[in-house]
C-alpha positions in Angstrom: 0.0 0.0 0.0 3.1 2.2 -0.4 1.5 4.0 -3.4 -1.5 5.2 -1.3 -1.6 8.9 -0.6 -3.8 10.8 1.8 -5.4 14.0 0.6 -6.8 16.0 3.5 -10.4 17.1 3.1 -10.9 18.8 6.5 -9.2 19.6 9.7 -10.5 20.8 13.1 -8.6 21.2 16.3 -9.5 17.5 17.2 -10.3 15.8 13.9 -9.1 15.3 10.4 -10.6 13.7 7.3 -8.8 12.3 4.3 -9.4 10.7 0.9 -7.2 7.7 0.3 -5.9 8.0 -3.3 -4.2 5.5 -5.5 -3.0 7.6 -8.4 -6.1 9.6 -9.4 -8.6 7.0 -8.0 -10.1 7.4 -4.6 -10.0 4.0 -2.8 -11.5 5.1 0.5 -11.8 7.6 3.3 -10.2 8.1 6.7 -11.7 10.1 9.5 -9.5 10.6 12.6 -10.8 12.0 16.0 -8.3 12.8 18.7 -9.2 12.6 22.4 -6.9 13.3 25.3 -5.5 9.7 25.2 -7.0 7.9 22.3 -7.2 8.3 18.5 -10.4 7.0 16.9 -10.4 6.2 13.2 -13.2 5.4 10.9 -11.8 3.7 7.8 -14.0 3.1 4.7 -12.4 1.2 1.8 -14.2 1.0 -1.5 -13.3 -2.6 -2.3 -12.6 -5.8 -0.4 -9.1 -6.1 0.9 -7.0 -9.0 2.2 -6.6 -9.0 6.0 -2.8 -8.5 5.6 -3.3 -5.5 3.2 -5.8 -4.0 5.6 -3.3 -4.3 8.5 -0.6 -2.7 6.4 -3.0 0.2 5.5 -3.9 0.8 9.1 -0.2 0.8 10.0 0.5 3.3 7.2 -2.4 5.5 8.6 -0.9 5.3 12.0 2.6 6.2 10.8 1.7 8.9 8.2 -1.3 10.6 9.8 -1.6 9.8 13.5 2.0 9.9 14.7 2.7 13.0 12.6 -0.2 14.8 14.1 1.9 15.3 17.3 -1.0 14.6 19.6 -0.7 12.4 22.7 -1.9 8.8 22.1 -2.2 5.8 24.3 -4.3 3.8 21.9 -5.3 3.9 18.2 -8.8 2.4 17.7 -10.0 1.7 14.1 -13.5 0.8 12.8 -13.0 -0.5 9.3 -15.8 -0.7 6.7 -16.2 -1.7 3.1 -18.5 0.7 1.2 -19.1 3.0 -1.7 -20.2 6.6 -2.0 -23.8 6.9 -3.2 -23.9 10.7 -3.4 -22.8 14.0 -2.1 -25.3 16.2 -0.3 -25.2 19.6 1.3 -27.5 22.5 2.0 -26.6 24.1 -1.3 -27.0 20.9 -3.3 -30.4 19.4 -2.4 -31.4 16.3 -4.2 -35.0 15.5 -4.9 -36.4 11.9 -4.4 -35.7 10.9 -8.0 -32.1 11.9 -7.8 -31.6 10.1 -4.5 -32.6 6.8 -6.1 -30.4 7.2 -9.1 -27.5 4.8 -9.2 -28.7 2.7 -6.3 -29.3 -0.4 -8.4 -32.1 -2.9 -8.6 -31.8 -3.8 -4.9 -33.5 -0.5 -3.9 -36.5 -1.2 -6.0 -37.1 -4.3 -3.9 -36.7 -2.1 -0.8 -39.2 0.4 -2.1 -41.7 -2.5 -2.6 -41.1 -3.6 1.0 -41.6 0.0 2.2 -44.9 0.2 0.3 -46.0 -3.0 2.0 -45.0 -1.6 5.4 -46.9 1.6 4.7 -50.0 -0.3 3.8 -49.7 -2.4 7.0 -49.1 0.7 9.0 -52.3 2.3 7.7 -54.4 -0.7 8.8 
């Protein structure tokens, strides 16, 4: 994972967020939250990884981002997830219901049907 680079997206006094990049492709995100003794990390990778590669990536995050932050740390806790971005939303960019469902795939159509069944049951 030596080729992975971390592009900072935000920084506050006690947290930082990064996109993990492999060349020009984003492969995941890292959010770090610093407390007085512990660093909490939420790691989201956009594809399945071997356990050994994930361990190397976490070690790289620790070395490149956590230790370089020069904050006290007794422990580094990581919650790791596999996921993908389904959209970007903000106050300025509101999506209507049709846009929210775009790109979600056929699985969501089944969920919509289940939701309709639930709504009908709820009305009874």
